[in-house]
MARSEPA-349244 format. One record per atom (N, C-alpha, C): x, y negated, z; residue in one letter. Coordinates in steps of 0.2 Angstrom, whole numbers, plus 5000, padded with zeros to 4 digits. Each point is the difference from the previous one (the first is absolute). Layout:
XYZa/...
This chain:
511551064314x/499549955000x/499450035003x/499749965005x/499450025004x/499449994996x/499550055000x/499450004996x/499549965004x/499649964997x/499449975004x/499650065002x/499649985006x/499550055003x/499650034995x/499749964995x/499550034995x/500450054996x/500649994998x/500450054996x/500150065004x/500249995007x/500150065004x/499450045001x/499449975001x/499450045000x/499850044994x/500249964994x/499850044994x/500550064999x/500649995003x/500550064999x/499850055005x/499550005004x/499850055005x/500249995007x/500349945001x/500249995007x/499549955003x/499950025007x/499649965004x/500449955004x/499949934999x/500449955003x/500150025008x/499550015003x/500050025007x/500450065002x/500050054996x/500450065001x/500749984999x/500249964996x/500749984999x/500349965006x/499549965003x/500249975006x/500150055006x/499650055000x/500050055006x/500650044999x/500250024994x/500650044999x/500649965002x/500049935000x/500649965002x/499949995007x/499550025004x/499949995007x/499749935001x/499749974995x/499749935001x/499350015001x/499849965005x/499250005001x/499649964995x/499450034998x/499649974995x/499849935002x/499949954996x/499849935002x/499350015003x/499949955005x/499450005004x/499449994996x/499550035001x/499349994996x/499549985005x/499749944999x/499549975004x/499450054999x/499850035006x/499450044999x/499449964999x/499550034996x/499449964999x/499550005006x/499749945001x/499549995005x/499350044999x/499850035004x/499350035000x/499549965004x/499549974997x/499649965003x/499350045001x/499849995007x/499450035002x/499649955003x/499549974997x/499749945003x/500549955001x/500149975006x/500549955002x/500650035002x/500050075001x/500650035003x/500550014994x/500750005001x/500550014995x/500450065003x/500250054996x/500450055002x/500650004995x/500650005002x/500650004996x/500450065002x/499950064997x/500450065002x/500749994998x/500450015005x/500849995000x/500350074999x/499750055003x/500250074999x/499450055000x/499950034994x/499550055000x/500250075001x/499950025005x/500350075002x/499750054996x/499449994997x/499750064996x/500350004993x/500449944998x/500350004994x/500750015000x/500349975005x/500750005001x/500350065004x/499550045003x/500250065003x/500349995007x/499949945003x/500249985007x/499450035005x/500250015006x/499650025005x/499549955002x/500249944999x/499649945002x/499849954994x/499549965001x/499949954996x/500049935003x/500149954997x/500049935003x/499749954995x/499649965003x/499749954996x/499949935004x/500049954997x/499849935003x/499349994999x/499749985006x/499349995000x/499949925001x/499649974996x/499849935001x/499349995002x/499849975005x/499349995003x/499949935001x/499649974995x/499849935002x/499550005006x/499949945003x/499549995005x/499350024998x/499750045004x/499350024999x/499950054994x/500650024997x/499950054995x/499650065002x/499650034995x/499750065001x/500550065000x/500050045005x/500550055001x/499650075000x/500450065000x/499750065000x/499750025006x/499550045000x/499650025007x/500550045004x/499850005006x/500450045005x/500150084997x/500650025000x/500150074998x/500650035003x/500150074999x/500650035002x/500350044994x/500650025001x/500350044995x/500150075002x/499850054996x/500150075002x/500750025001x/500449984995x/500750024999x/500549955001x/499949945001x/500549945000x/500049965007x/500649985001x/500249955005x/500149944997x/499849945004x/500149944997x/500349955005x/500549964997x/500449955004x/499849934996x/499849955004x/500049934997x/500549965004x/500349964996x/500549955002x/499849934998x/499849965004x/499849934998x/500649964998x/499949974994x/500549964997x/499849925000x/499449995000x/499849935000x/499250005002x/499949945004x/499349995002x/499950055006x/499350015001x/499850045006x/499550054997x/500150065001x/499650064997x/499750035006x/499350005001x/499750045005x/499950074998x/500250055005x/500050074998x/499650035006x/499650054998x/499750045005x/500250084999x/500350025005x/500250075000x/499650045006x/499650054998x/499650035006x/499649945003x/500149995007x/499649955003x/500449945002x/500750004997x/500449945001x/500049954994x/499849945002x/500049944995x/500649965002x/500449984995x/500649965001x/500149954994x/500349945001x/500249964995x/500750004999x/500250034994x/500750014999x/500349934997x/500549985002x/500349934998x/500750034997x/500349954996x/500650024996x/500550035005x/500350064998x/500550045004x/499750055004x/499350005000x/499750055005x/499750064995x/500050065003x/499750064996x/499550035004x/499650044996x/499550045003x/500150074997x/499850055003x/500050074998x/499450045000x/499850034995x/499450045000x/500150084999x/499950045005x/500150074999x/499550034995x/500250064997x/499550034996x/499350015004x/499550004997x/499350025003x/499749945004x/500449955001x/499749945005x/499749954996x/499449985002x/499649954996x/500349935001x/500149974994x/500349935001x/499849964994x/500149935001x/499849954995x/500449945001x/499949954996x/500449945000x/499549944998x/500249945002x/499649944997x/500549945001x/499749954997x/500449935001x/499549955002x/499849995006x/499549955002x/500349945002x/500749994998x/500449945002x/500049954994x/500349955001x/500049944995x/500550004994x/500450055000x/500650004995x/500050074997x/500350014994x/500250064997x/500450055004x/499850065001x/500550055003x/500350054995x/500650015001x/500450054996x/500350055005x/499950074998x/500350055004x/500350054995x/500550035003x/500450064996x/499650065003x/499850054996x/499650065002x/500450064998x/500250045004x/500350064999x/499550065001x/499950054995x/499650065001x/500450064999x/500050045005x/500350075000x/499650065001x/499950044995x/500250004993x/499649944997x/500249984994x/499749954996x/499450024997x/499549964999x/499450024996x/500149974993x/500449954999x/500249974994x/499649954997x/500349964995x/499749944998x/499450024996x/499950064997x/499450024996x/499449995004x/500050025007x/499549995004x/499749935000x/500449955000x/499849935000x/499749984993x/500350034995x/499849984993x/499350035000x/499950065002x/499350045000x/499549965004x/500249975006x/499549965004x/499949944996x/500549964997x/499949944997x/499550014994x/500050064997x/499550014994x/499350015003x/499950035006x/499350005003x/499849945002x/500449965003x/499849935003x/499949954995x/500450014994x/499949954995x/499550004995x/499550055001x/499450004996x/499549955001x/499749984994x/499449955001x/499550035005x/499849955004x/499550025005x/500250035007x/500750005000x/500350025006x/500150085000x/500450025005x/500250075001x/499450055002x/500050064997x/499550055002x/500350035006x/499750005006x/500350035006x/500150074999x/499650044996x/500150074999x/500750014996x/500149964995x/500650014996x/500649985005x/499949955004x/500649985004x/500250055005x/499550035003x/500150065005x/500350064996x/499850014994x/500350064996x/500849984999x/500149944998x/500749994999x/500450005006x/499849985006x/500350005006x/500150085002x/499550044999x/500050075002x/500650034996x/500049994993x/500550034996x/500749995002x/500149945004x/500749995002x/500150015007x/499550035003x/500150025008x/499849955005x/499649954997x/499849955005x/499350025002x/499849995007x/499450025002x/499749935003x/499449994998x/499649945002x/499850015008x/500149955004x/499850015007x/499250005000x/499750035004x/499350005001x/499849935002x/499449974998x/499849945003x/499950005007x/500249945003x/499949995007x/499349995002x/499850035006x/499349995002x/499849935001x/499449984999x/499749935001x/500249985007x/500349945000x/500149975007x/500850025002x/500350044996x/500750025002x/500549944998x/500549995004x/500549954998x/500350014993x/500149954996x/500350014994x/500850015000x/
């Protein structure tokens, strides 16, 4: 007679472990959405937790959403693959509008950013190697979500902690 899952757990067995021992994959778990202002991040693979070399998340950017300032990653490469809508990317001096099925690549150390100045929601799959992890986005959400708006010094500290470097401001009159 098969024991219910609760009885198995009470007997010291972990249901997921029993599946793994039988060679069965665990049931899919819908990752929670991390909301930062209007942006949504749904981490699909957190390399800092799962031990993977890379991390992967889905990024949703509504039209006109406030986005992170231009920055670079000291230790990470980034690939964006557009799933829906049109996402504007700036990598170094190159600005492109990614449409579904198109990708962009940012080498480590190169200043980059993204925006959505178009009329519909944009969604992209983002891969970071090595991954900075979902905790970075939770930490940013905590700084952004405070009453009165984010403290720029606290935001810069969170970014620095995860190897992100804010780009220096462009001189007055320089093209955006």
